[in-house]
N, C-alpha and C positions, 0 to 999 in steps of 0.2 A: 599706455592706455591702462586704465584702472578697471577693477573689479569689487563685487562685493559679492564675498562666498559666506556660503550659513551651511556647516556640515550638522544635520539635526540629530537630535538623540533619539534614536528608534525603539519601538516595543519592543524590537528582540533586541536578546543579552547583550549579543556583541557589538551592536551599533550604537557606540557609547557614546558617539563624540560629540563634542559641541565648540566649533571653532570658528572663530570669526577674523576674517584676514580681510582687513580693508585697505585701497589703496588708492580708490574712490570713491565715495558713497553717496548715493543719490538717493532724495526722496523715496521711501517707498510709499506706493500708491492701495487702496486701499483694496484697488483688484490682486495687487501681489500678494497680501495679506491675507485676502480672500481664499487665493488659488492654494496659498500653503497650506492653510486650513482645511482644506477641503479634502489634499494631497493625505495628509494626516489621519482625518477621519474617515477616507476610504484604506490607507495600510493599517487603522485601528481596527474597525469594526466589520469590515470585509476581507479579511485575512483569508486565501484559498490552501485549500488541502492538497497534496502531491502523494503518489503512489506509487511504490515500486513493489512488484512480487518474485519472489525464489522461486524456481520452480525444481523437484526432486532431480531432472534430468532434461537432456533438449530436446528428444522426441518421443513417443510414444506409439503403441500398437493398439487395435482394436482389442477392447477387455480388459484393458489394463488402468488404472490409475493414476491419474496427473495431482499428484501431492503440492501444495502451493503454502507458503507462508506472504502474508502483506503487509507493508512496515507504510506509517501514514506521517508525514511531515506536514508541519506549517513554518512556512519559513525557515529560518535554520536550526528549528527546534521540532520534538514528536509534539505530534498534535494530541491538544486536548479538545477539539470541536466535538468531534464524532465518537457516539458509542453502538452505532450499528454500521456493517459492513457489506456489501452487496456484491456479489461476483455473478455477472450473467456470461453462460457458455452455449455460443452458437455454431452450427457449423455455417460450410463456407457461404452460404446463401443469406446468412442472416436469421436464421429461423429457431428460438430459444429451444436449447436441449435442457439446461438446467437453469433457476434464476434460485442464487441462495442465498442467503441473510446468515451471518456469523457478527458475533459479539466483538466489539474492539478490547483488548486486552494488552494492557503497555503499549499504547497507541499502534497495535499489529492486528491481524487477523489471520485466522489458517483455517484449512478446509482439503476435502478431497473430490476428484469427479470422475467418475468412473465410465472412460468410453464405453460405449453400447458396442457387444461385439459383433454386430453386424451391422456395425459404421461402416460406409466405403470412403468418403471424403480424405484427402488429404490435409486436410487442415482443420482444427477447430478455431476458432476465435474467440479470447475471453475479452468484455469488459468488467474494469471494475471500478467503482466509486464510491461516496458515500452521499447521503440525502443535501449535506450543504454544497456539494461541489455540483449538484444538479443547477445552482443559478446562477453557473458561470459558464466560461467559452468550453462546450462540450468536446471541444477539442483537446484539452486537456484531461480530459477522462483518461484511465488507464487501458489501451488497448494493445491488445499482441496477439499474431499468430501461433498455435501450438501444430508441428508438425505430428501428422500420422503416416507410419509405415503402413504401408500397403502389400498384399503381396506382390503387385505391377514394381517393377522399379518407380522410382516417386519423381515424378515430370518437375516439383519443384524445386529439387536438387540438380536438376541440368544445369550447368553453370553456362548457358547461353550467352556470349555477348551480341545482340543483335540491336537492331534501332537505338543508336545513341540521342540523346539529347543535350543539351547544353542551356543554362538559364545564367545572366547577367544581373548584378547586384551594385548598382552605383553605391558606394558607401552608405550617404546617409538618407540614401531613397531617391534621389530623382538627376537625373544628366545636367545639368546648368550651362548656357550658353555663358564660354569667358572664362568658366571656374576649372580648373584642373583640379581635377580627382582621380579618385581611386575607383575601379570598377570592378567587383569580382565577378568571379564564374564558377559555375558548378557544371561538372561532364559526367553522367552517368548512362549506364544501359538501361532497357526497359526492364529488364529485371532487378535492377537498382545497384549493381556492382558499377563503381568508379569507371569512367573513362579518361585514361592519360590521352592527352589530346596538345594539341601546337595549330600553330597558324596566324594569319594576319587580320587586322581591322581596315576596313579602308571604306573611303567618303564614297559620296556618288559619282567622286570621277574616275574611280577606281586607285585612287592614290591610298598609300598603306602609310596609316597614322599611327598605329600600336602594333606589338606581335603579343600573340599570348600563347603560354605553355603553362601544364599544368606541375604544380609544385607537389602537392600531395594529395594521393587519392582523389582525383579528377578537378580539385578546388586550383587557383590562382587568383590572380589580379594582374591590371596593367593599369598605367595613367594613361586617361586621356583630355584633352581639353576640346571639348565640342565648340563647334560654331553655329550660330543660330541660323534657323533655313534647312540647316545639313543634316544629312540621314549617313549612319552607318551602318556597315556590315562585317558579318564576321566570318572570313572562309578559315574553314577550319577541317584536320582531319584524326580521324579516332588512331589506337593503337592497332587497327588493322588494315591502317591507311585509308579507309575512306574516307570521299570528300566530302562535307556538311557546308551549307551557307545558314546563319541565323540575324536576323536581325538584332540591331542594339537597341533598349528602349528611346522613345523620343525625348528629343533635345527640347527643354524648357526653355523660352526666350531672359526670362529672368528668376532671382528667387537667390536663396539661400542653402549652402552646403554645411556639412560639420564633418571635421576628419578626426579620429582619435588614432593616439599614439600611446598604446599601454607600455608601462614603465613599473619596474619593481617599486613599490611603495606610492607610486601616483601613477593617474592617465593623465597625458597631455590632451587638450584638443586646440583644434584649430577653426576659425567660424571664418566664412569666408563668404560677402553678398554679392550680387550682380550690381555693376557700376551704375546701370539703370533703375537697379530694384526700387521700389515704390518707398513713402514713408513709413511704414509699418517696420520694414527691416532696417531701421536705423538706430531703433532700440530692440533690444531681444533679451529672452531669456532661457536661461540652459538650466535643468532639472535632471540631476540623477537620482535615481531609485533601484532599490534592491530588495527582492521579496517583497514592494510592495511596497517597502518603507523610502521614508525620502530620506536622502543621504548628503544632498547637496542642493544648492540653489543660488544661482547668481544673476544679475542684469548687466547688461553689458551696453555700450554704446558702439554705434558702426559707423555716426555721421561724419566723424573726421577721416576714419579709414575704412577701407570695404575689408579689412583681414585683423582680426584681434586673436590671439592666442593665450593658454593660463593651463593650470593642470588642476587634477582634484586630488584629494591625497587619498591614498586608500589604503595607509600599513595599518592602519586599524580595525579595518574592514573586514567581516567573515569573507571566507570565500564564496564563488558564486558571481552569478551573471550580473552586470550594471548595465542597468537600461537606461541610458543618455538621450535626453530629447531637447530639441531646441522647438524655441517659438519665437513668434513675430509681438511685436507689441500690443497687440490683441489678445494675445494668450491663444493663438492659435499655432499647433503645431506642425512645424514646416521641414522638419529632419529629424530623424532618429537613428540612432546606432546603439548594437549592444557590446559589450567585451567582458571577456572574462578576468576576475580577480583574483589570483592565487594568493593566498597567505600561507597554505600547508598548514592549515590548523583545524582539517576536516575529518583526520584520521586518526583511529585509535588501531592497536596493534596487539591483538592477544596471543600470544604463545599455545602454538597446537602443537601435539605429538603423540607418540603412543606409548604407553608404560607397557602395554603386550601386544607386540604384531606376531600375527600368524596370517601368513597368505597360500596356505596349504589348504586343502578342501575341509569347509566348517572346522579351522580353527578361530579361536576367539581373540578377537581384539579389546583392545582398551583405547579409547580415543582421550587425551588430557586435553583442555581447553583452560589456561589459566592467565587470568587476569590480577594485576594487582587490586587489593583492597578496598583505594578511592575510586573506582571504575566500576561502575553498577551497568549491566548492557544486558540488553534482549538481542538473543544471537537466534540462527538456523542451521541445519548441517543436514546438510546431502553425501553421502558416500555413494558413490558408483563404479561399476567396473570402467576400468580407465578407457577401456577400447570405444564405448559411445559415443565420447565425445564432449565438448563444452558448447552452452552460446556463448556464441561471440558477442551478439548484437546489442548486450546491455548486462551492466551490473549494477550493483544499489549505489556504489561512487558515481560514475558514470550517469546516471540515470535521475539520481537527487542535485548533482550540480551540474549538468546541462540538457542532457536530453528530454528530461520531464519539463523540463521550461522551453521550449523550442518545438517551435509548428515545422515541421519539415523531418527528414531522414538524415540518420548521421550512420556513417558506415565505422564500425568497428570504436565504439566512443572510449571504451577503455584503454584504448591506445594513449590518448590525450592525457593521462594518469599513471603512464606507464614509468615516468621520469620525470626530471625538470629540468631537463636541457631547453636552452634557448629555440631550438629550432622545434622542440614539440610546442613550445609557448604557441609560436609565430604559426604552427600548423591549427593549433587550437583558434586561433585569430581569424585561420580561415573559414572555421565552422560558424563561430560570430556571425561575420561578413555577410554567409550564404544562407542565414536563418533568421527566420522572425521571432521575436518575443514580444504576445499583442496581449497580456495580461488586460492592463490598462487602459481605457476607452476615456482619451482625454480629454475629445470632444464633453462629453458627460461628466469627467470629474473636474474641469475647469468650473464649468457651470454650476456645480453641486448635484449635480444629479446622481446620486446613489444608485445601485444594483438593489430591482428590486425582488425581495426575497420572496419565492414562491414556496420553498422548500426550507424553514427553520431547522438548523443543526439541532441533531439528536440527543439532547442532554443527558437523558435516560435509556437503559436498555430496552428492549421490546417490551409495552407495557401491556398485560390483558384488561382489556375495558371493551366497552359498546355503547349503544344504545338503545332505549325502549322507547318502541312507535304503538299511538294507539291509544294511548293514555292521557289522561288530562293532569295536570301540576296539582292538582287537589288530589287523584287519585294518586300519585305519586309520594305526594307528602304522608297518607294514611297509612302506602305500604315503601318507605322508606330505603328497605333491604331487601335483595336478589341471593338468595340461596344459591350457590353452584358448587356442582360437584364436578370436577376434570378429570375422565378418565384416560391411560393411554394405553398404546395398543399391548403392551404387558399386562393389562389390570391394572395397575396400580393408580392411586386416588389420589387428591389433594380436594379436602373439601374449605369450603370460605365462606365467610357471610360480607356482601361488598353494597355499600352504601350508594342508593340510586339521587343523583341528583335531581331538581325542580324540573330542569327540562330534557331528563331522561337520560341521560349521558350517565356513563360511571367507568370508574376505572380503579387497578390494581396494581401499582407502578413496581411493586414488589416481587412478581411473580414474573419467574425466567420460564420459558415456556420452550422444549425442543420439539421438534416431529411435529404431526397432525394428534390431535386429540378432540375427545367429546366432551362438549361441554354441558351437561346435564343442569337445566336452572327452573328456581320456583321462587313465587312471590311469597314473601312473609308478609303476615296480617290479611290481604284483600285477594283471596280464593279467585274472583270474578275475575282477575287480572289476568289469572295465568291460562284462562279464556280466549280474553280479547286482545290482549295486547302482543306484539311480536318484539321479540330481540334482536339483536344483532351483535355479534362478535368481530372485535376487529384488533389489531396488534402496532397499528400507526407507522407499517411498515409501506416502503413504496412498491408497488405492484409490479408485477412482470411483464416484462414489453412483450407483446406481441411480435412483436419483428426488429431487428436491428441493423441500422444501414453502415455498412462496413467498407471505410477508404485505406484501402491496402497501400497507398502509395508510401505513407511514412514507417513501413514496416517489412521492408523488404530485404533485410540486410546480414540475415541468417542462413548459411551454404554449412549441411553437413558432407565432409567430405565422404569420398566411397568407403573408406576403410571404416570409418566410424559407421555409415551405414550399413553398411554389410554386418558390422557385428550386431549392431542394435537388432537388425531383422534377424538374426542369428537366435536372439535370445527372445527374441518375439515369438517365431516358430515355434522353438522348445517349452515355451510357456504355453502356445495354443495346444501343441502336441498332449501336454500334459493333460492339460484342462479335458482336452477329448478324452483322454486317457482312463481321468477320472470318470467319466460319463458313463464309459458304456465296460469296463471291466468290473467283475464280479467276483470278490477273493472268496473262497472256499479252503474248507479245513484249516484257515489260518488263525492262528490264536495270538492275538495282537496284545500286548502286556502297556498297559498306561496306568498312568500314576493319576489317582481317582482326585477331583477337585475338594477340596478341602473346603469343613461346612463354611468359611468364611468368604471364602473366593463365592462360593454358591448365595450365600446373603448379599456380596457386594453383586452381583450380576441381576440380583432379584430386586434391591431396592434402590440401587445408584446408576444415575445416568449421565449424559452429557459430560461437562465438567468435572462432576464430581465422580464417576467410574474411575476403578486404578486410584493411581496416582501415591504417594509419599504420605502413606496414612497410618494411626494403630486404631484398630479394628476390634469392636467389640460387641461379641451376639450374646444380648440380654435377654433374649426369648430361653435359652439355655445354660444361663447361668444362675443357680440358688441366690448367687450373693443379691443380685439385680432385687428380686423380690424386698429382700429384706432392706435394705437400703433407700434412705427418705428420699434422694434427689439425684437426678443424674449428676450433679457437679462435685454431691457426696460421693456417688459410686468412681469417679474419673479422679480422686483426687490421690494424687501419690502413684498411680498409674500411666501416668505419660512423661517421661524426663521432657524437665524445661519448661512445663505448663505449671502456671503458678495457681493456685486456686484457693483466694481466702473470705473467711467467713460463711462458706459451703456448712451450716451446721443443721442441727436436729429442732433449733428454734426456728427455723425457717428463714435464716435471714439472706437476702438477696446476695450471692457470690460475685466477688471482682475476680479478675482473670487477666493476665499478664503472659507475655511468650513472647521471650526477645526485645523485651521493652516496649510491644506493641499490646494491644487486645485484640482476642482472635475474632472475627465474626463467628455470628451464630442464627445457622439454618436447619429449617422445622422441615420435612420433607421437602428440602431442596429451595424453600423460600425463606428468604432472608427475614431472619426475625430479632429477639434480645434475649441477652440474660434471664429477664424478671420471667419472662413467658416461657423459656425452655424451661426455668426452675419449678415451673408450677404443674408440667406436665406430671401425670402419674406415670409411675415404671412401669407399671400393668399394661400401659398400652405404648411401650416405646419395645422393640425389636430390636432397633439396629444404630451402632454410635459409632460415627470415623471420624478420628479427630486427625489433621490434614498439617503437619509441618508446616513452618514458616518458610518461603511465601509462599500461598495457596492463591493460585490464578485465578480459580472460578471467582475470588472476592468482588474483580472487576472494580481493583485499584488498587492491585499490587499483592494484598491480603500479607505486609508483612508481620503482623500476630497469626499468620495462619486462620485456622475457622475449626470448628465444632458442628460435623452436620448428625443431628439426629432424626431418626427414621423410625414414625409410628407404625403399627402393625397394618398390614395387608393384606390380602390373598389368602392364604389357609390360614394366615395368625391372627385376624380379622373378622367377623362377619358384614361391615358396612357393607351396602350394596345400593345405588341408586334405584328408586322406588322405578318400579315398572310404568309406571304410568307418566313420569318426568317427559319433558321435550329437552330434545338437544339439539344443537350444531358443531359443526366442526369447526375445531378453531388450531389456528396453525402458528407456531413457534420459528423459532431458529433452525434453520437445516440440521440435520443430525451428524454431529463430528465422528464423521469412520478416524480408527485407529491405526496407526500402520504396522503390519505385521513384521516383526522381528524375530525368528526363531532362537528358541533357545536348548541348543546341541546338547548341554550339561544333564539337562532332565530327561523323562520318559514321556513322551508327547507321541502319537499316533502320526500328527503333522510332519514329523520328523522322520518317517520312512520314505517320503516322497523325494523324488529327484528334487534340487533346488538351483533351479536359474532365475534367479533374483538380479534383473539390470543393475536397480535399486537395493545396494545392501542394509544402508541405513539410514531412516530420516527422522529426524526431530525439529520441528518447526518452534517450539517452544523451549529454548535454554536460556535459562534467567541469572544470572550472575548478581552476587550483591555482596557487599563487605564480608560480610559472615560466611557468605559461602561463592568464595569470587576462584577455586579450583573445580571444577566440573570434570567427572569421568564416567563415560561413557560405552560402555561396554555392549561388543555387538559379535556376530559370525559370520566369518566368512560364507559363501554360495560351495556348488560341487567345482566351479570352474575360472574362477578369476584368479589372473597371479596378478592384479596389480589393483589399486583403488586410485580414484579419483576423490578426495575430500573438499568439498567447497564451504567454508565457512563465512555468512553475511550478517550483517548486523546493525545496530546500533545503541549507540549509548545513552545513557541518562541525561546526558546535555546534550546531546544531535550530531556529536560525532560519528562517524561510518567505518566500518571495516568489511575487508572482503581476503579471505585466503584463500588460495587457493593450491594442493599439495598433490602431486600423483606419487603415491607410494611403490614403490616397484620391487 
């Protein structure tokens, strides 16, 4: 029997095969070509994003902050689809506690959520997504329960094995009369723990036709050749010897089945049809996709024989889930199976160690992360007291390779990447047999019906804009500009002139806002509009849902052991005690010597915010520098002051300078609004209070910032007299959720906070560790707390080419 194979070159960088293996080639119909075109269109234009989130630790207490870092992938690559990221934190009933929006930086986003001190629930639920993801199946949004330790023992951690259930999964979807096929099963208890089971399958006469026994984590399979008109029942016991009875799926009288045989370098398949199958089963089509990309298409004839076998070459495919679908002659999907291709190409391994290690009280440590200069990576680092345990429900590798693509729960998914043995691969195939992958709706794609896009992808960061109502196009043409003053909570302000379109809309896309601000506004030219027109402001973000429906069937897999729970509870109780002590204790006759903040630190706190606060930057106080007042421009002032920054043609003649740093051009910001060299060069030096020059790379540049950035701040507050007029109307506008910074004490300095007891269970958290070819060895200093004598270090991340890493070490 002969086949036509077509392994197509995908848009994914690694799907680069184009192979035609022909033993018998029958004429391709227009329908076949159109289906191929439709699948390629779907894979190219409707690529879906996937999310994984690393948290700083596994459990929290009321009043603590949940620190998190999200990674976004599309296919096997880091995603460049979305610029904005959404986190919804809810209580166990789905009531929204926080709707958070963060900018996407290098295909990732970060943040923190402080659990209310009075929170009494045992879980906080997080739903994470991009706007683009809302166009597709909501089952693939990121969902996770975060456990919260309360004073009473957490019932969620009680590992009770009650109420076992078993589910049966015929290999390709159906039990078909006369076809001997594999039937997989998965048994688990109500709390999600796997149940080890054994028993028999009997027919309606009570005759045993198969035996079943768990092979791994409640999963297994058996072969059964069902007969038409017959019913089958499983009689089985769990590991507590409790007896159960469960019905097997109903037998179909005829049809076709697909059997898959994974092997190194190829995936074998066997197609079987019923002897009495209709004519649409005598010519069939088999299609394989990976991350929505077409990688294989073949047409086969089963008119002479009801059984056909073949194989799909997989040696040059990337690692991941391969979805194999069988269609009848009318291109109706009749069977489907997923399998895992493991070519061990998904991993990179940084060197992680300590150049200074101190497990004693408040001793300094220096963690060193090293990568070859050829590997650029985006990493996150969590260092906790080793006793608080680890979340075993998922990690970045198992999530992006399997669980993020499956509907259903996978117990301890990281196990399947713990070694490369044949038994582990067989166990992973049980996961493939007992879970579904349904990103593609074949009935639509075959007919050329593409998904309806309700939410266009965010190609830009949150924009500042809105619309004018109550004004005619003629009036707007007479007053085409809106004068706006944005005033933040710290009294800082930004002034701008925004053009208004004839339809009343306006937008200033290069304005990046954090938190809530007041927008004072006034029309230029036509004063009567200030009284008659209504101005609304928006940022184009997805509004907060009122309530979220939570299905917890898919995430019951993390259980903290008693010792870890007690250790976490000890830290939480001590933190709560110290917080209460600080509220109620008044110190008298105590002289506390502290190191005063420098003028530059105070200036930075006054002017810089969001992604511009802190950071690796050279700082210049122009208000108190007499040299600045006699300098022609900021670039003349900066010449020779920042090592590595080259400024050419900045002279008293007024020429526009050119800037280079490490072969790239620095980004320019004026009052944290992206600008250009020409505009910055035209600023009057008397109007400038502060300059920060960020060394490369600057993450706030929303593109990697390989050339660093120069942030110029004009005078405000006591330094400048500009204020909104009292009569101006204003509206409240909202930007990105304010970014909290993890507090890591520096016991090498004098600080009043260092006098307090230190019971941090998270000792260090850094969500944005970026390595480049020029900066590929990272040193991260931190201090131990008062009681920890062993650290758990977890480093996760993704490389520029989409490879993944997870390093976990316990340092004792």
